[in-house]
C-alpha positions as CSV (number, residue, x, y, z in Angstrom):
1,M,11.1,5.5,-10.7
2,D,8.7,7.6,-8.7
3,V,5.0,7.0,-9.3
4,T,2.3,9.2,-8.5
5,L,-0.5,7.4,-6.7
6,A,-4.1,8.1,-8.1
7,V,-6.5,7.8,-5.1
8,S,-10.4,7.6,-5.6
9,E,-11.9,10.6,-3.6
10,K,-15.0,8.6,-2.8
11,Y,-13.5,5.3,-1.3
12,Q,-9.8,6.1,-0.6
13,T,-8.8,3.4,-2.7
14,L,-5.8,3.2,-4.8
15,L,-6.6,3.6,-8.7
16,E,-3.1,3.9,-10.1
17,P,-1.0,1.7,-10.2
18,N,-3.6,-0.9,-10.2
19,L,-2.7,-3.3,-7.7
20,H,-6.0,-5.5,-7.9
21,D,-5.2,-9.1,-8.0
22,G,-1.4,-8.1,-7.5
23,Y,1.1,-9.4,-4.5
24,L,2.2,-7.8,-1.4
25,L,5.6,-8.8,-1.4
26,G,7.0,-7.2,1.9
27,I,6.5,-4.5,4.4
28,G,9.4,-2.5,5.8
29,L,9.8,0.1,8.3
30,P,13.3,1.8,7.4
31,L,12.5,4.9,9.6
32,P,10.4,6.1,12.5
33,R,6.9,7.0,11.1
34,R,7.7,5.5,7.6
35,A,6.4,2.4,6.1
36,E,7.4,0.7,2.7
37,L,5.1,-1.5,1.1
38,A,6.6,-3.7,-1.7
39,A,4.0,-4.8,-4.1
40,A,3.5,-6.4,-7.8
41,D,0.7,-6.0,-10.3
42,V,-0.5,-8.9,-12.1
43,A,2.0,-8.3,-15.1
44,E,4.6,-8.6,-12.3
45,K,5.7,-5.0,-12.4
46,R,7.2,-4.2,-9.1
47,Y,6.4,-1.0,-6.9
48,C,7.5,0.4,-3.6
49,I,4.9,2.3,-2.0
50,T,6.4,4.8,0.6
51,L,4.1,5.9,3.4
52,D,5.3,9.0,5.5
53,G,3.9,10.3,8.7
54,V,2.7,6.7,9.8
55,I,1.4,7.0,13.1
56,G,0.2,3.3,13.4
57,L,0.3,0.0,11.1
58,H,-1.9,-2.9,11.3
59,V,-1.1,-5.8,9.4
60,G,-3.1,-9.1,9.7
61,D,-3.3,-12.3,7.5
62,F,0.0,-11.7,5.8
63,W,0.8,-14.7,4.0
64,E,3.0,-15.9,0.9
65,G,1.1,-15.9,-2.2
66,N,-2.0,-13.9,-0.9
67,V,-3.6,-11.7,-3.6
68,M,-4.5,-8.1,-3.0
69,L,-8.0,-7.0,-3.5
70,D,-7.5,-3.2,-3.1
71,V,-5.2,-0.8,-1.2
72,T,-7.0,1.8,1.0
73,V,-5.4,4.9,2.0
74,S,-6.7,6.6,5.3
75,R,-5.6,9.9,7.0
76,A,-4.7,10.0,10.7
77,S,-7.5,12.7,11.6
78,K,-9.9,9.3,10.8
79,Y,-8.6,7.8,13.7
80,G,-8.6,10.7,16.2
């Protein structure tokens, strides 16, 4: 099922689905310039967030059981 993501214009943080206190379950790189993030909300509903046009991906401190604070979306132009 596809879900439209709602992103705050002011802070570029993901509003819907609400993943605050949810879990990042996995990260996949199935194709060049594509990343897929498997996540679950506090009710354990699962989502796959597909990011197309990815230029760079930095993941740090990714541990089993980590709880997400928020998801921030940035455009490539922000980084040059």
